[in-house]
NUPA-530282 format. One record per residue: residue number from 1; residue in three letters; z, y, x of N, C-alpha, C, O in turn. Coordinates in nm, 3 decimals. Layout:
% NUPA-530282
- nr rest nZ nY nX caZ caY caX cZ cY cX oZ oY oX
- NUM ALA Z Y X Z Y X Z Y X Z Y X;
...
% end
This chain:
% NUPA-530282
- nr rest nZ nY nX caZ caY caX cZ cY cX oZ oY oX
- 1 UNK 0.617 -0.770 1.085 0.718 -0.847 1.016 0.750 -0.785 0.880 0.770 -0.855 0.781;
- 2 UNK 0.754 -0.653 0.878 0.786 -0.582 0.754 0.681 -0.609 0.647 0.713 -0.628 0.530;
- 3 UNK 0.553 -0.612 0.689 0.446 -0.637 0.594 0.453 -0.779 0.540 0.429 -0.802 0.421;
- 4 UNK 0.485 -0.875 0.625 0.494 -1.014 0.581 0.605 -1.030 0.478 0.590 -1.104 0.380;
- 5 UNK 0.716 -0.962 0.499 0.827 -0.970 0.404 0.787 -0.910 0.269 0.822 -0.963 0.164;
- 6 UNK 0.714 -0.799 0.274 0.670 -0.738 0.147 0.574 -0.830 0.073 0.581 -0.840 -0.050;
- 7 UNK 0.486 -0.897 0.145 0.396 -0.991 0.078 0.473 -1.108 0.020 0.438 -1.159 -0.087;
- 8 UNK 0.577 -1.152 0.088 0.663 -1.258 0.035 0.730 -1.211 -0.094 0.739 -1.286 -0.191;
- 9 UNK 0.775 -1.087 -0.095 0.838 -1.032 -0.216 0.739 -1.016 -0.332 0.779 -1.023 -0.448;
- 10 UNK 0.612 -0.995 -0.300 0.515 -0.983 -0.409 0.504 -1.112 -0.488 0.474 -1.109 -0.608;
- 11 UNK 0.529 -1.223 -0.424 0.524 -1.351 -0.495 0.649 -1.368 -0.580 0.641 -1.417 -0.693;
- 12 UNK 0.764 -1.327 -0.527 0.889 -1.344 -0.602 0.909 -1.237 -0.709 0.945 -1.267 -0.822;
- 13 UNK 0.886 -1.112 -0.672 0.912 -1.000 -0.763 0.797 -0.899 -0.755 0.812 -0.794 -0.693;
- 14 UNK 0.684 -0.929 -0.818 0.571 -0.836 -0.809 0.601 -0.697 -0.864 0.550 -0.598 -0.812;
- 15 UNK 0.681 -0.690 -0.966 0.712 -0.560 -1.026 0.789 -0.471 -0.930 0.769 -0.350 -0.928;
- 16 UNK 0.878 -0.530 -0.848 0.958 -0.450 -0.754 0.870 -0.386 -0.647 0.893 -0.272 -0.607;
- 17 UNK 0.771 -0.460 -0.601 0.680 -0.405 -0.501 0.599 -0.290 -0.559 0.575 -0.189 -0.492;
- 18 UNK 0.558 -0.306 -0.684 0.481 -0.199 -0.747 0.563 -0.071 -0.758 0.512 0.039 -0.735;
- 19 UNK 0.689 -0.084 -0.792 0.776 0.034 -0.798 0.797 0.091 -0.658 0.805 0.212 -0.641;
- 20 UNK 0.805 0.004 -0.559 0.826 0.047 -0.421 0.711 0.132 -0.369 0.732 0.226 -0.293;
- 21 UNK 0.588 0.098 -0.410 0.473 0.176 -0.363 0.431 0.281 -0.466 0.320 0.334 -0.461;
- 22 UNK 0.522 0.309 -0.559 0.507 0.417 -0.658 0.391 0.395 -0.755 0.322 0.490 -0.793;
- 23 UNK 0.370 0.272 -0.795 0.275 0.237 -0.901 0.358 0.196 -1.022 0.371 0.077 -1.052;
- 24 UNK 0.414 0.295 -1.090 0.515 0.268 -1.193 0.458 0.199 -1.317 0.519 0.105 -1.368;
- 25 UNK 0.346 0.244 -1.366 0.288 0.183 -1.486 0.248 0.039 -1.458 0.272 -0.051 -1.538;
- 26 UNK 0.186 0.018 -1.343 0.148 -0.118 -1.303 0.273 -0.204 -1.284 0.271 -0.323 -1.314;
- 27 UNK 0.380 -0.144 -1.233 0.506 -0.217 -1.217 0.563 -0.264 -1.349 0.612 -0.376 -1.359;
- 28 UNK 0.555 -0.179 -1.450 0.605 -0.218 -1.583 0.520 -0.331 -1.639 0.574 -0.428 -1.694;
- 29 UNK 0.388 -0.320 -1.626 0.300 -0.427 -1.673 0.326 -0.557 -1.598 0.326 -0.665 -1.657;
- 30 UNK 0.347 -0.547 -1.466 0.377 -0.666 -1.387 0.508 -0.729 -1.430 0.522 -0.852 -1.432;
- 31 UNK 0.605 -0.646 -1.465 0.734 -0.698 -1.510 0.716 -0.781 -1.637 0.771 -0.890 -1.648;
- 32 UNK 0.639 -0.728 -1.732 0.617 -0.803 -1.855 0.536 -0.930 -1.831 0.558 -1.031 -1.897;
- 33 UNK 0.442 -0.925 -1.737 0.369 -1.047 -1.702 0.462 -1.148 -1.636 0.451 -1.269 -1.661;
- 34 UNK 0.553 -1.099 -1.552 0.643 -1.189 -1.481 0.742 -1.256 -1.576 0.785 -1.368 -1.551;
- 35 UNK 0.778 -1.189 -1.683 0.871 -1.248 -1.779 0.815 -1.378 -1.834 0.887 -1.477 -1.851;
- 36 UNK 0.685 -1.378 -1.860 0.622 -1.503 -1.904 0.588 -1.584 -1.780 0.533 -1.530 -1.683;
- 37 UNK 0.619 -1.709 -1.782 0.594 -1.794 -1.665 0.444 -1.803 -1.638 0.402 -1.813 -1.523;
- 38 UNK 0.364 -1.801 -1.742 0.219 -1.809 -1.726 0.164 -1.684 -1.658 0.068 -1.692 -1.582;
- 39 UNK 0.222 -1.569 -1.685 0.174 -1.444 -1.629 0.222 -1.416 -1.488 0.170 -1.327 -1.421;
- 40 UNK 0.321 -1.492 -1.442 0.377 -1.467 -1.309 0.273 -1.478 -1.198 0.264 -1.387 -1.115;
- 41 UNK 0.192 -1.585 -1.192 0.090 -1.591 -1.086 -0.010 -1.475 -1.093 -0.055 -1.425 -0.990;
- 42 UNK -0.044 -1.435 -1.213 -0.137 -1.323 -1.229 -0.075 -1.195 -1.174 -0.141 -1.118 -1.103;
- 43 UNK 0.051 -1.172 -1.207 0.121 -1.052 -1.158 0.134 -1.057 -1.005 0.122 -0.953 -0.939;
- 44 UNK 0.159 -1.174 -0.949 0.173 -1.187 -0.804 0.041 -1.157 -0.733 0.039 -1.087 -0.632;
- 45 UNK -0.067 -1.210 -0.786 -0.198 -1.184 -0.726 -0.232 -1.036 -0.736 -0.282 -0.975 -0.641;
- 46 UNK -0.205 -0.979 -0.852 -0.230 -0.837 -0.874 -0.149 -0.753 -0.776 -0.200 -0.656 -0.720;
- 47 UNK -0.023 -0.790 -0.756 0.064 -0.716 -0.664 0.014 -0.729 -0.520 0.017 -0.631 -0.445;
- 48 UNK -0.030 -0.847 -0.480 -0.082 -0.866 -0.345 -0.205 -0.779 -0.321 -0.218 -0.715 -0.216;
- 49 UNK -0.295 -0.776 -0.418 -0.415 -0.693 -0.404 -0.380 -0.544 -0.399 -0.436 -0.469 -0.320;
- 50 UNK -0.287 -0.504 -0.483 -0.247 -0.363 -0.486 -0.177 -0.324 -0.356 -0.200 -0.215 -0.304;
- 51 UNK -0.091 -0.411 -0.305 -0.023 -0.384 -0.179 -0.123 -0.376 -0.064 -0.110 -0.291 0.025;
- 52 UNK -0.220 -0.464 -0.065 -0.324 -0.461 0.038 -0.401 -0.330 0.034 -0.428 -0.271 0.139;
- 53 UNK -0.437 -0.284 -0.085 -0.506 -0.155 -0.098 -0.418 -0.040 -0.052 -0.466 0.056 0.007;
- 54 UNK -0.288 -0.050 -0.080 -0.193 0.053 -0.038 -0.190 0.063 0.115 -0.194 0.172 0.171;
- 55 UNK -0.182 -0.053 0.182 -0.181 -0.053 0.329 -0.314 -0.003 0.385 -0.316 0.068 0.485;
- 56 UNK -0.423 -0.039 0.320 -0.554 0.008 0.364 -0.563 0.160 0.352 -0.616 0.227 0.441;
- 57 UNK -0.512 0.214 0.244 -0.511 0.359 0.224 -0.426 0.428 0.330 -0.464 0.532 0.382;
- 58 UNK -0.310 0.369 0.363 -0.224 0.426 0.467 -0.296 0.427 0.602 -0.291 0.527 0.674;
- 59 UNK -0.362 0.316 0.636 -0.434 0.310 0.763 -0.545 0.414 0.768 -0.566 0.478 0.871;
- 60 UNK -0.615 0.430 0.658 -0.723 0.529 0.652 -0.668 0.670 0.672 -0.726 0.749 0.747;
- 61 UNK -0.558 0.701 0.606 -0.497 0.834 0.620 -0.450 0.857 0.763 -0.465 0.967 0.816;
- 62 UNK -0.392 0.754 0.826 -0.347 0.768 0.965 -0.466 0.791 1.057 -0.460 0.871 1.150;
- 63 UNK -0.574 0.719 1.031 -0.694 0.735 1.113 -0.752 0.875 1.097 -0.792 0.937 1.196;
- 64 UNK -0.757 0.924 0.975 -0.808 1.059 0.951 -0.721 1.164 1.020 -0.771 1.261 1.076;
- 65 UNK -0.591 1.143 1.015 -0.498 1.236 1.080 -0.518 1.234 1.231 -0.516 1.338 1.296;
- 66 UNK -0.537 1.114 1.287 -0.560 1.101 1.431 -0.690 1.171 1.471 -0.694 1.243 1.571;
- 67 UNK -0.796 1.150 1.392 -0.923 1.217 1.422 -0.908 1.368 1.415 -0.964 1.440 1.498;
- 68 UNK -0.833 1.417 1.318 -0.811 1.561 1.303 -0.737 1.616 1.425 -0.770 1.723 1.475;
- 69 UNK -0.637 1.542 1.473 -0.562 1.586 1.591 -0.652 1.589 1.713 -0.643 1.681 1.795;
- 70 UNK -0.738 1.488 1.727 -0.829 1.484 1.841 -0.925 1.602 1.838 -0.954 1.662 1.942;
- 71 UNK -0.974 1.637 1.720 -1.065 1.751 1.708 -0.993 1.881 1.742 -1.051 1.968 1.807;
- 72 UNK -0.868 1.895 1.700 -0.792 2.016 1.732 -0.768 2.026 1.882 -0.775 2.135 1.938;
- 73 UNK -0.741 1.913 1.948 -0.720 1.915 2.092 -0.849 1.954 2.165 -0.844 2.025 2.265;
- 74 UNK -0.962 1.908 2.115 -1.090 1.945 2.176 -1.111 2.095 2.167 -1.153 2.158 2.264;
- 75 UNK -1.083 2.151 2.051 -1.100 2.295 2.031 -1.005 2.373 2.122 -1.044 2.474 2.181;
- 76 UNK -0.881 2.326 2.135 -0.783 2.395 2.219 -0.819 2.385 2.367 -0.789 2.477 2.443;
- 77 UNK -0.883 2.276 2.409 -0.917 2.255 2.549 -1.049 2.319 2.589 -1.081 2.325 2.708;
- 78 UNK -1.126 2.365 2.494 -1.256 2.423 2.527 -1.235 2.555 2.603 -1.142 2.629 2.576;
- 79 UNK -1.325 2.582 2.700 -1.310 2.706 2.778 -1.336 2.829 2.692 -1.423 2.830 2.605;
- 80 UNK -1.259 2.930 2.717 -1.272 3.056 2.642 -1.350 3.155 2.727 -1.327 3.166 2.848;
- 81 UNK -1.442 3.227 2.665 -1.523 3.327 2.737 -1.466 3.464 2.722 -1.522 3.559 2.776;
% end
């Protein structure tokens, strides 16, 4: 639900989402695009793609962390001679 709301906000306020995910320069550019009515759809699409990449990066980091934990557990469970 949280992700759906953020995607909804990317359409309304693309610059706010960019600041939320700490893409400050892109947020400023999106703000200036949003000021012009013609640039608003471009900024929204850009924000959706950037948010999608942000979520993908988070999932990848979580997966890497999980794999690292599994490897540590294997090492801890191995028999000691």
